N, C-alpha and C positions, 0 to 999 in steps of 0.2 A: 395464559391472558395476561396482557399488560394492562396497567390501571393509570389512572391520572390523578397527580398530586398537586393541589394548589397551595401556595405557601402565601399565608396572609398575615396580617399584623399591623401595628401602627408605623407611620413613616420612621425610618432611619433605625429599624430594629436589626437590620442584616439580611433582609429577604433576598435581594440580589446577590449579595456574597456568596451565600448557601446556593442559590440558584446556579451561579457560576461553577461552584465546586462539585455539583451534582452532575453538571452536564460536561464538565472537564475541560471546559474554555471559557474565556472571557467574553461571553456574549452580551450580559448586561451591563450597561454603565454603573459604575459605583462611585459614590462621592460622600463625603462628610456631611454635604447639604442634605437635609431632608427632602423628600418628596420628587427625587430624581426620576423614579420609575412613574410612568402614567398610564401606559397601555399594557395589555396582557402580552406576555412574552411566553411561547412554548419552547421547549427544548427535549431532546431525548437524553433521559438521564440513566446513569449506571451507578449502582451501589452493590458491590460484591458481584452476585449472580442475578440481581435484580435488574430488569430493564423496564422503565416506565416513562411516561410523560409527565414533565413538570412544568407549571405555569408560575412565572413570577407576577406578582400584581402590584398595583399601586397601594401605597400606605392607606389604612383604614382612616377616613376622616368621619368627624361627627356630622358634618353637613350632609343634609338631605334634599337641599333645593337644586335648581338648575345651574348654580356656580360652577365652575371648574372643579373644585374639590367635591361637590356633589355628584357631578358626572363621573369622577373618578371612583368614587364609592360605589355608583351603581354599576360599574364596570367589574369592580371587584366582587361584588355580590353575585355577579352572573357566573363569574370564575367559580365561586363556592358551590353555585347550583351545577355547574359542568363537571366538576371534579368527583372522582370517587372517595378521596380522601382530602382532609384539609388539614395543614401543618400549620397551627397557631403559633406564632413567635412572638415573645415579649423579650425586652432588654433587661436581663437580670441585675444589671449594675443599677439601672434606674428603678427596678422593683415594679410592682404592679401598681398602675395608673387608673383612674377612674374610667379612661378611655378603654382599657383592656378589659375591665369588667362589663362595660357596655357591649363590646365586641364578642366576648366569651358567651353571653347570654343569646347574642344573634347566631352565632355559630351552632349552639345546641339545638337551635330550631330548624337551621337550614341544612345542615350536613349530618349523616348517619355516622361518620367516622372522623373524629377531630382527634389530632395527636398534638400535645402541649410541648413546646420547645422553649426552654430558657436559653437564648443567646447571648454571647459575650461573657460566659459562665466561667473562663479561666481565672483562676485565682481565688483567694479568700473574700475579696472585695465583693464577689457576687453571691456568696452565701445566703445573706439575708433575702436577697430577690427570688432565689430558687425557693426558699421556703414558704414565701409570700404566695408564689405561684399556685401552691396547694389549694388556695382559698378560691380560686376561680373554678373549681368543681369539675375539672376536665381530666382529672386521674393524675398520675404521677408525671411531673415534668422531666424531660429529657434534658440534661446538662450539654448545651452545645458551644462550640466555638467555631463558627462557620470561617472564620478568617483562618484559624490555624489547623482546622480539620479535626478538632476534638469531638467526640461523642457520636462519631458515624457508625461506629459499632452498636451502640444503643439505639441509633435510629433504625439500623437494619434489623435489630431484634423486634422492633415494634411494627415494622412493615412487612416483613417476612409472612407472618401468619395471615395477615389481610390479603397478601398476594396470593397465597393458596387458597384462601376462600374465594377470591375472585375467579382464580382457575377453575375451580371445582364447579362453580355456579355456570361459568361458561361452557364446560365440558358437558354439562347436563343440558344446557340449552340447544347446543349445535352439534351434529354428528361430526365425527373427525373425518378431516380430509387431508390428503397428502399435499405438502407444500414443497415446491421446488427451491432449493436454496443454491446460491453461489458459493464458491469456496470463500470469496472475499467477505460474505455476509457472515461466516462464522467465526465467532470469536467468543473465548472463554465458556465454551459449551453452550452459548445461547443460540437459539434457533430463529433466525430472523428471515421473514418472507421477503423475497425479491420482487420489488416494485418498479414499475417503470419510471424513469428519470423524469421529473417534472421539468418544464421550462422555466428558466429562471429569469424573473422580470422585476426590475428595479424601479420605482417611480420617484423622481428627483425634481427639485425646482426651489423656487424662493419661498419663503414663510408664507403662509396663508394662501397659497395657490389652490389648495382644495386636494392635496395628495391624500390624506386619510379618508375625505369623504369619497373619493374617486375608489379606493379599494375597497372600502365597506360596499359601495355599489356593484363592484365587480365580483366580490365574493358573496353578496346577498344576504349579509347581516353585519351587526354593528359590533364589530369587533375591536376597531381602533377608536380612541377618543377623538372627538371632533367639537368645533365650536368656533364662534367668531374671533378668539384671541390667537393672534400670530404666536407661532414657535411652540404649539402644544405637544408636537412629538419631539422626544429628546433623544431617543436612539433609534437604530436600525431594526425594526420589527419584520420578521418574516413570517408568512402564513402559507400554508399549504391549502390548496382549494383546487376546485375544477371551475373552469372558465368556459362555459359553452362546449363541453366535452373535452377540452384540453387540460391535462394536469398541469398546475403551475405552482411555482414558489415565488410569491411575489413580496418584495421588500418594500416597507414604507420608511422614509428616510426623514431625518430632521430638515427643516428648511435651511438653504444655504445663503447667508447673507456675504456681503463683500468682507474681504479678509480684514480690512482697516477696521470694520465695525464690531468684529468678533473679539471681545476682550475677556469676557468670562470664561473661566477655566472649563465649566460645565458645557457651556456651547461650543468651545474648541473641541472637546471630546465628542459632541454630538456630531459635528460637521465630519470629523474624521471617522467616525462609526460610518457615517453615509457614504463617504468615499470609499471605504472598504466595501460596502454593499454594491456599489459601482463596478468595482473590480470583480466581484463574484458572479455579476449578472450577464446573461447573454443579450438580451435587449434592455435598453434604457429607454423609458418613456419620460421625456423632458417635459414636464407640465407647466403651461404658462397661464397667466391670468389674461383674459381678453381684454380688460380695461388698460393694463400696462403691459403688453406683450414685447418680447424682445429687448427687455432691460439688458444693462451690461451685464449683470450677474446671470441672466438666462443665457447668454451669449458664452460666457464662460463656463457654465455648467455643461452646455452642449459640446462645446469644443473639448472639454475634460473627458467626456464620454467618448468622443471620436478618437482622442489621443491614446484613450486605454484600449481602443480596438473593439467596443462594443457595438452592436446593432442599435441604432437611434431612431426613435419614433418621437415627433414633436405633436404633443397634444394641446390644445387650447381649450381651457376650461371656462365655465360659467357662461356657455355659449347661449343659454337660454335668456340671459339678460341683455343680449345684443339685439337692437331694433333693425339695423340696416346691415342684414346678415350678408348679402351677396357683395356689396361695396366693401365691407370689412374683411371678407374672405379673399377677395382680389388683393387688397392691401396687405393683408398677412402674407400671401404667397410673394408678392414682390419684395417684402422686407426680409423673407425668409432667404431667397436667393441672392439678395444683396449682401446680407449679413453673415450668411453661414454657408459661403460658397464650397466649404470642405464636406457639407452634407448634400451636396447636390443630388436633387432626385428623392432624398428622405421622405416618408410620408409625413404629412401635416393634417391631422385630423380635428375636427372640431367636436367637443364633447360637453355634457352638463351632468357633472358628477352628482348633483342634488337631484335631477329628474331622471337620470339613467339614459338620456337620448344619445344616441352615438356610439355607445359602448361596443355595439355589434361591428362598426366600422373600425373602431380602435382593436377590438380582437383580431380582426382580418389584417389590418396594417402590422400588428405584432407577429403573427404567424409568417407574413410574406418576409418581412425584415429578417426573422430568424432563419427562414428558408434560403434567402441572398446571403446571408452571413456564413453559411454552410456550404455554398456553391462550389462545385469544383468543374473545371473546363480541362478537356484532354490536351496534351501536349500537341497533337497534330492540328487540333482546331487553332491554338494559341499561334503556331509558327505560320499558319496560313494567314492568320490575321495580321501578324506582324509584318509580314511581306507585303501585304496590302497598304498598310499604314506606311510603311517606308517607300512605297512607290508614289503615294498620293503626297507625302510629306517629308523627303528624306531629312536625316538629322543635320545639323550645321557642322562646319570644319572650323571650329575656333583655332586660331593660329595657324591655319593651314593643315591642320591635322585632321583627317578624315575619320569619323566615327563608324566603325562597321558593327552592326548588330547581327549577330550570327545565329543565335539561339535562344528560345524562350520555354519555360516551363512554370507550372504551379507547384509550389512547395508546400503550401499549407492551407487550410481553411480557418474560420472563426477567429479573425476575418480572413478573407481570401489575400494570400501572399504570392507574389510571383518574382521570378528572377529571370534578368535577360543578361545573357553573356554577350560581351561587346569589347570593343578596344576603347582605351582612355575614358572610362566610365566618370572619372572625376571631373572631365571637361564638358560632360553633357549638361546644357542649361536646365535650370528648373522649369522653364516654360515648356521644354519639350517632354519632360517627364509628365507634366500636367496633361500634355496632348495625348500622351499614351494611357494614362488613367483615365481620362473621360473617354477616349475610345473603348477601353474595356467596359466601362459601365454601360455604355450605349449599345455595344455589340452582343454582350453577353447578358444584358437584362439585369446589372447589379447597381441599381439606383440606392444612393443613400449610405450604403455600407462603407466602412473604411477599407481601403485598398492598400496594400504594403507592396510597393514596386521597388526591388533591389537591383542595381546594376552592378555586374561583376566582370573584372577581366580573366580572361583564360590564364593569364600569368598568375592569378590569386590561387590556382590549384597547385602551381609548383611548390612542393615543399623546401625546395633549396633556394627560393628566390630571397635575395637580399643576404644571403650567407656567402662569406668570403671562400674562395677555393683554397684547399688545404691540400698538403703533400701526404699521399698514401703513406700509412706508418711504416710499411716494410721498405718502401724506398727510402723514407727518412732515417731509418736505422742504417740502411746502406750507405747513405751519404755521411752519416755521422762517424763511420769508421774512419780511423786514420789510415793514409795510403802506405802501403809497404815500401820501405826504403829500398832503392836499388843498389 
């Protein structure tokens, strides 16, 4: 059986650095500035032959009110209650601070298994802090250097017996069942059950549009930090959940402001993290604020998702605050058609993340967008369609050169990509390409999804095109021979 390990401690003691090392990739943002992590981030960790879930948490603060720090602390305390084991980290170079003593007392009451780790313990400068850690009453501290990978063997030695204990307990509680595994899931002798691949959904938008609130409403629990402050989310958090029977992996991203306003190094890291989430997603939900929809930055974000080839759904949040709903909806649809013609036909859904209204419609729109994004059309259907389009509106003849379109086929999905074999593809006007793309959308019911249309000449298949003719080698040798004298 796997177990869950929560990494907790004061801000800036190295929790995210250790999290990244255990999951084997840079998932959490790391910076010298304290308080970078604000949400709970989960990852699949590996330590030798151990496989477990690790949770990166916000730095424990002494605030207990409804301030941002107080809400961060409540979220971290929730992680402690969720986890099987807590790894309590202190900064060995700073030594034990009064806040460490307060949190050690909290952990003793809330968690059955607490491991004490003194991080940044490389070198003699940390010796005094490691000795001070004994006074916390949590047993012998593990000397760690999350940055340099020191102390991982010691951490394994403490975790392994606990992992065996959880495995024995699970074996006694449930009967053994055979689990089918695929070859790709077998690694280092670990037996990993094969699971259905979840639908990857990213929620993006400007700061304070309500992205975290929306995701909490979708998954049915307060897993993400929310509040009136703009820019609470700093890195892209991914959560696995089931949404009305659909397994999903949903990404919450940091609010994206105009590039000119993004000066802070941490905000730049947050935005780039969000852009990576867009590239990993299959469906991107662009969340707008009903009071200020289709701002310049909203248009840029939607255009980015389309250029990346993702299926796009436009969701307008805070709909519960709108009084003139019918009039506003008509206005939104007109603005959408005018400002985002490249996403013609993409779903536009009104929701209220706060009350949960409209989430069923959003779920249906996401599934529909994903289905269209994966749609495949047969070559026979395409060529019949192409013949009809050419008959209604033949391609122009720029410079007197007639463009002949001979053949069409679909070469990919996710998003749908098509190739048309024709003469003089470089001379076909962009307006005619749009005519074909719009026709594909309408005839084959592919609204909103990005469509990639490539025009290719038959000559492009000729491997000798553009190469100079050369004399065969045997003939060249014969010509190079000096003639016999008579």
